[in-house]
N, C-alpha and C positions, 0 to 999 in steps of 0.2 A: 482539736480539729487542725487540719493542716491545709495550707494553700501555698504551694511553692512551685515555681517554674524556673527551669534552667535551660537555656537555649544557646546554640551556637549556629550562626548563619551569616549570610551576606546581605547587606542593605540593598533594597531594590531601587532606591533613589536617595538623593541627598536628604538629610534630616531637615524638618521644618521647625524653626525656633520661633516661639511667640512669648509674650509676657502677659500675665494676668493684670487686671487693674491695680492690684496691690504691688505689682513689680516682680512677682515670682516668675522665673524663667521656666518654660515647659517646652520640651522637644518631643516630636513624634516622628517615628520612622517605622518602616516595615522590614522585617527580616525574612528572607527566604531560607527555610530550613529543609534540607534534604530528608526524605523518608529513608528508612533502613532497608526497604525492599523495592523491587522493580515491578512495573505493571506487566500485563500480558505481552506487550511488545518489547519487553526487556529494557524499557526506559525507566530511569529513576525520576520519580515525581517529587515535588516540593510543596510544603505548606507555607503560606504567606501570612505572617503573624504580626499584627499591629502592636507596637510598643510605645510607651510613654515614660519619659524620665523628667524629673523636676529639679529646679534650682541650679546650683553650680555644675553638677554632672550634666544637666541639659545643655548648658552653654559649651561644655567641653565636647559633648557629642556633636553639636552643631559645628564646632570649630575644627575638629580633628577627624571626623568620619565623613565619608562620602559614598556615593553609589558604588557598590561592589566591595566595600570594606568588610573584612571579616571581624565579627564582634561576638562577644559572649554576654548574655543578659541573665541576670539573676533577679527574680522578683516574684510577684504574685499575680494571679489572674483576677480580673475585675470586670463586672458587667455594669454598664450604665445605660440609661435610656433617655430619650427626649422625644418631643412631638414634632414630627416631620411637617413639611409644607402642605402635604395632603391631609393633615389632621390625624394621621395614624401614628401609633407609638413605634419608635425605631429603637432597637436594642443593639448595643455594640459591646463586644467582648474584646478586651485588650490586656496586655501584660503591663502592669505598673512596675517598672524596673527600679529596683533598689540599688543595683550597681550594674555598670556596663564596663566590660573589659575590652580594650583594644587589642586584638589578637594578631595584628600585623604592624610592622614599622610604618610610620606616617608616610614616608616617601616610597613605599613599596607599590608596585603596580598590581592591581587586583587581578586575581586569577593565576598569577605566577607564584606559587607558593615557595619555589626554590630560591626566590630573591632574598628570603630571610637570611640565608647563609652569608650574605655579603655585608651584613651590618654587625657592629659590635653590640653587646648586650646593653640595653638601656638602663640607666640608673633608676633607682626606686623613686627619686624625686621627679623623674620625667613622666611618671604616670599621673595624669590629672585627677584620677579617682583615688589616689593613695594606694598603699598596699603593694603587693607584688604584681608584676606585669605579665604573667602567663605567656611571655614570648618563648619560642622554642627555636633551636638551631640558630642562635644569633651569632655565634662565634664562627669565623671561617674555620673549616676543618683542617687546613694545612698548617695551623699554628703548632709549634713544638711545645707541648704541655707535659713533658716528662716529669715535672715536679709534682704532678698530681697522682702519679702511679708508683708502685713499688716494683722494682725489677725482680724477676724470678730468682736471680742469684743473690738478691738482698732480702729474701723472705725471712722475717724474724722467726718464723715457726718451722723453718725447713729442717733443723737439726734437733728439734725438741722431742721427737719420738711420740709416744702415746701420752695423751693427756688424761689425767684422772679427774672425773667429774662425778660427784655423788648425785643421787636422785633429789636430794634436798636443794641442790644448786640450780636445778632446772626450773624455769618459770611456768611449766605446764605439767 
């Protein structure tokens, strides 16, 4: 059986951080995730998905994300229920996040995605959840980075002619 959810969206409000009686941190937030199609008026609609994250990642979410922040969530769908004030059973479906990726620099203004190009790439230890940061276009485009490329006149295969490869050397 499989229960896996992967979302990318923007927070609709600042995350709420609470602590359980045993001291475990829990943060809740709602992600607005755009649908891939438009409605009859040509407008793009969004789904608003409740997310929950626990322990240290919850504290990091509360400290570093705010309304409008772009975030990626990887987790599982879970339904819980409780008895409401009117005595009726209330069901809630939410994503239990196993990891949350911050997809914008901390000091980026939400909504202006081109701001990312003004920042240097963050170091791996700057990501409070560990692992790689999924930041894109972090380096300014005007940097001279010729050492990453081979010039055409320096092509090591330019004068080699035809290459003999047998069928046994091919991986397919």
